[in-house]
SEMISE-820822 format. One record per atom (N, C-alpha, C): residue in one letter; x, y, z. Coordinates in steps of 0.2 Angstrom, whole numbers, plus 5000, padded with zeros to 4 digits. Each point is the difference from the previous one (the first is absolute). Layout:
AXYZ/...
This chain:
M500449945000/M499650065000/M500450065000/E500550005004/E500450075000/E500550004992/K500249954998/K500350004993/K499550044996/L499349985000/L499650024996/L499850075001/A500150035006/A499950075002/A500650044998/T500649974999/T500650034998/T499950024993/F499949944997/F499950004993/F499450074997/L499549995003/L499550054999/L500250085001/A500450005005/A500450075002/A500450024995/V500449954998/V500650024994/V499650024994/L499449964999/L499750014994/L499750074999/C499750025006/C499650065001/C500650064999/F500449985002/F500650055000/F500350014993/A500049964997/A500449994992/A499350024994/W499549995002/W499449994995/W500050084997/P499950055005/P499950074997/P500650024995/M500549985002/M500750044996/M499849964993/A500049935000/A500049954995/A499650034995/T499350015003/T499650034994/T499950084998/H500450035003/H500150085000/H500050014993/A500549984996/A500150024993/A500349934996/A499850004994/A500349954996/A500650034997/P500449954998/P500850044997/P499850024993/S500350054998/S499950034993/S500449974994/G499549984996/G500349954994/G500350044995/Y500449984996/Y500350044993/Y500349944996/T500050024993/T500349974996/T500450044995/I500649974999/I500450034996/I500249964994/T499850044993/T500149954994/T500450044996/I500549964997/I500550014995/I499849984994/T500050034994/T499849984994/T500550024995/T500249964996/T500650014995/T499750004993/A500450044995/A499850004994/A500650024995/Y499949984994/Y500550014996/Y499750044994/A500150064999/A499450044995/A500650054996/N499550044996/N500350064996/N499750055004/G500350035005/G499850065005/G499749965005/D500050045005/D499949985007/D499149985000/P499849945001/P499349995000/P499750025006/F500350025005/F499850015007/F500150085002/P499550025004/P500050075002/P500650025006/N500150065000/N500450035006/N500749974999/R500450014995/R500649995000/R500550035005/I500549985003/I500350045005/I500750004999/D500249974995/D500850004997/D500050044994/S500650034998/S500050044994/S500649974996/V500249945000/V500649974997/V499849994993/Y500450014995/Y500149994994/Y499749924998/T499550004995/T500049924998/T499850014992/Q500249954997/Q499849994993/Q499249995000/P499850014993/P499350005000/P499649945003/D500349945001/D499749955003/D500549965006/T499750005005/T500449975006/T499549975005/G500549985006/G499449975006/G499850065004/F499449985002/F499850065005/F499649955005/F499950035007/F499649985005/F499650055003/Q499549975003/Q499650055004/Q499949975007/V500150045006/V499849985007/V499350035001/A499649965003/A499450035003/A499849975006/I499750045005/I499749975006/I499350015000/S499749965004/S499350005001/S499949985008/G499450015003/G499849985007/G499950065003/E500350005007/E499950045004/E500750045003/A500649984997/A500750035003/A500250044994/T500550045003/T500350054995/T500849985000/F500349994995/F500649994999/F500550065001/S500650015003/S500450065000/S500849975000/G500450014995/G500649985000/G500350024992/V500449954999/V500350004992/V499849934996/I500050024994/I499849954995/I500850004995/G500249944998/G500549994997/G500149944996/T500650004995/T500249934998/T500749995001/I500149935000/I500749984999/I500149974993/A500450044995/A499949984994/A500750014997/V500449945002/V500850014996/V499949964995/S500150024994/S500049974994/S500649974998/A500049944995/A500649984998/A500450034996/F499750054996/F500450034993/F500050075003/A499650045002/A499850075001/A500150025006/G500449965006/G500250045006/G499350005005/D500150035004/D499550015006/D499450054997/L499549985000/L499350044998/L499650005006/S500149995006/S499750005005/S499650085002/F499549995003/F499550065003/F499950015006/C500050055003/C499750015006/C499550075000/S499550005003/S499650065001/S500250055005/G499850065000/G499950035007/G499449975004/P500150045006/P499449985005/P499450024997/L499549955000/L499350014997/L499549965005/V499450024999/V499449975004/V499549984995/L499749935002/L499549984996/L499549985003/A499550045000/A499349995004/A499649944997/P499549985003/P499649954996/P499750024995/G500049964994/G499950024993/G500450044996/D500750015003/D500550034997/D500549954996/S500350024995/S500449974996/S500650044997/V500649964999/V500550044995/V500449954996/S500250024995/S500449964995/S500750024998/V500449954998/V500650024998/V500449964995/A500350044997/A500349964992/A500749975002/I500249944997/I500749984999/I500350044995/R500650025002/R500450044996/R500249974994/Y500150054993/Y500249974994/Y499349954998/D500449954996/D499449954997/D500349945003/S499549985006/S500249945005/S500149944998/S499849984993/S500049934997/S500750004997/S500350054999/S500749994996/S500550025004/V500249995007/V500550005004/V500249945003/G499849944997/G500449945003/G499649975007/G499550035002/G499749985006/G500350035007/F499649995005/F500450045006/F500149945006/N500550045003/N500249985007/N500249925000/G500550004995/G500449945000/G500450004992/P500449945001/P500350004992/P499649994994/A500250024996/A499550014993/A499949924997/Y499450004999/Y499849944997/Y499949945005/F499950025005/F499749945005/F499350025004/Y499949945002/Y499250015004/Y500250065007/R499850055001/R500050055005/R499550035003/P500050045006/P499450035002/P499750044995/G500350044996/G499850054995/G500050075005/V499650054998/V500050065004/V499649985007/E500350035005/E499749995006/E499750075002/I499349995003/I499750075002/I500050005007/Y500150055004/Y499950015006/Y499550055003/L499749985005/L499750065004/L500350005008/S500350065002/S500250005007/S499850075003/G499649985006/G499750055004/G499649985006/S499350034999/S499749985005/S499250004998/L499549975003/L499350005000/L499650025005/S499650044999/S499650035006/S499250014997/D499649985006/D499350015000/D499650065002/G500650055003/G499950065003/G500049995007/T500049945003/T500049995008/T500749965000/N500049954997/N500649945001/N500550004993/T500549995002/T500650004995/T500449935000/Q500249984994/Q500549955001/Q500550014992/S500649975002/S500550014995/S499849964994/L500250024994/L499949954994/L500750004996/N500349944999/N500549994994/N499949954997/L499750024993/L499949944995/L500450014996/L500349934996/L500449994995/L499749954996/I499950024994/I499749944994/I500350014994/A500249954997/A500349984994/A499650004994/D500250024994/D499649994994/D499849934999/R500549955001/R499949934998/R499249975004/D500150045006/D499349995005/D499450044999/I499950044994/I499650024999/I499649984993/H499449965002/H499849954994/H499350034997/S500049984994/S499450034996/S499549945000/G500249945000/G499749945000/G499949974993/I500350044994/I500049984993/I500649994998/W500249944999/W500649984998/W500150014992/R500650034999/R500350024993/R500649984998/T500149964994/T500749984998/T500350054994/D500550025002/D500350064995/D500449964994/Q500450054997/Q500349974993/Q500749965003/F500149995005/F500649975004/F499849925002/N499350005000/N499749945002/N500050005007/L500050065004/L500050005007/L499250025002/S499849965006/S499350025001/S500050035007/S499550055002/S499950025007/S499450045000/D499750005006/D499450055001/D500250055003/S500650025003/S500450065004/S500550034995/F500450035003/F500450044998/F499950064995/V499450025000/V499750054996/V500550065000/L500350035004/L500450055001/L500550004995/Q500349944998/Q500650004996/Q499749974993/G499450004998/G499849974994/G499749934999/G500149975006/G499549935001/G500549954999/D500750014998/D500549955000/D500449985006/P499849945003/P500349995007/P500750005000/W500549994995/W500750015000/W500250064998/G499650054999/G500250074998/G500350014992/F499749954996/F500150014992/F499650064998/D500150044995/D499650054997/D499649984995/T499350005002/T499349974997/T499850064995/D499749974995/D499650054996/D499750055003/N499950064998/N499650055002/N499349985000/S499849974994/S499249985000/S499949945005/F500549965002/F499949955005/F500050045006/A500350045002/A500250035007/A499450045002/T499750044994/T499550055003/T499449974999/S499949934999/S499449975000/S499949955005/L500550005005/L499949965007/L499550025003/A499749965003/A499550025006/A500350035006/Y499650045004/Y500450035006/Y500149955005/G500550015004/G500249955005/G499750045007/V499849965004/V499750035006/V500149965006/Y500350035005/Y500149985007/Y499750045006/A499649975004/A499750045005/A500149965007/V500250055005/V500049985007/V499650035004/G499749985005/G499550035004/G500249985007/G499750045005/G500149995007/G499650045004/T500150025006/T499750045005/T500550045004/V499850065002/V500450045005/V499849985007/P500349965004/P499749985006/P500050065005/E499649995005/E499850045004/E500549985006/P500550035002/P500549995005/P499649985007/G499550025002/G499749995006/G499749945000/S499949964995/S499849944999/S500549945004/L500650024998/L500549965002/L500250015009/A499950065001/A500150035007/A499349965005/T499549994996/T499449985003/T500149925003/L500249964993/L500249925002/L500550015004/A500550025000/A500649995005/A499750025008/G499650055000/G499750015009/G499549945001/A499649984995/A499649945001/A500449945002/L500649994998/L500449945001/L500350005006/V500350075002/V500150025007/V499649985006/V499450034999/V499549985004/V499749945001/L500149974995/L499949915000/L500549975004/S500550014998/S500749985003/S500050005007/S499950075003/S500050015007/S499549965004/A499449994997/A499549975002/A500049935001/R500549974996/R500149935000/R500549995006/C500550045000/C500550005005/C499750005007/R499550055002/R499750005006/R499649945001/S499749974995/S499749945001/S500449945002/R500650004997/R500449945001/R500350015008/R500250065003/R500250015006/R499549985005/R499350014999/R499549975005/R499949935000/L500149974995/L499849924999/L500749965002/R500550045001/R500749965002/R499949995008/P500149935001/P500049975007/P500550035004/R499850025005/R500550025006/R500449955003/R500750005001/R500549975004/R499749995007/A500149955003/A499849985007/A500550035004/
């Protein structure tokens, strides 16, 4: 009976905080394209590009705002370091920005490794924080072009097939694909979601466990037989 009373007391203590507010959800979506001109709005870089190259969009939805920087790790086999990093920016729910890959990204031998091998391709990162206006958590996301899939497999003139690597023209080894092939690729899409947790929920759980532990210790002391 005493154990039941202890459990009910802890439950009553924890319940108001646990039901106080649900965590705020968010989704970050990265979309890749190879196109003649940027197919996405709100381009934030000003690098020189050929008429066609790789582009990507970062969009956020839900109830959280992203604050930080967006960039790429894009060390090409033939054209050197084509990486990019934005200045500090803020993306509120519903906002999006886009970035171009410098020059013609299908004709630089692929990215982030030796030429003509299977490599990560361009890596896109977000570094900063997410906030729902009350709670804040850090965000460090790194996603490679090879992991951003369209779901539509294509085979190029080199007889190599992929449904990713859109930013480098669709060839997984970095060969220079025909412009007609590269610009007809389906968009790649990568989405990651989560919640911005309420710090108080963790404190509530810890407090409940302390109360329960103390009650059990007191109960054990009372039940321990006395020495003669």
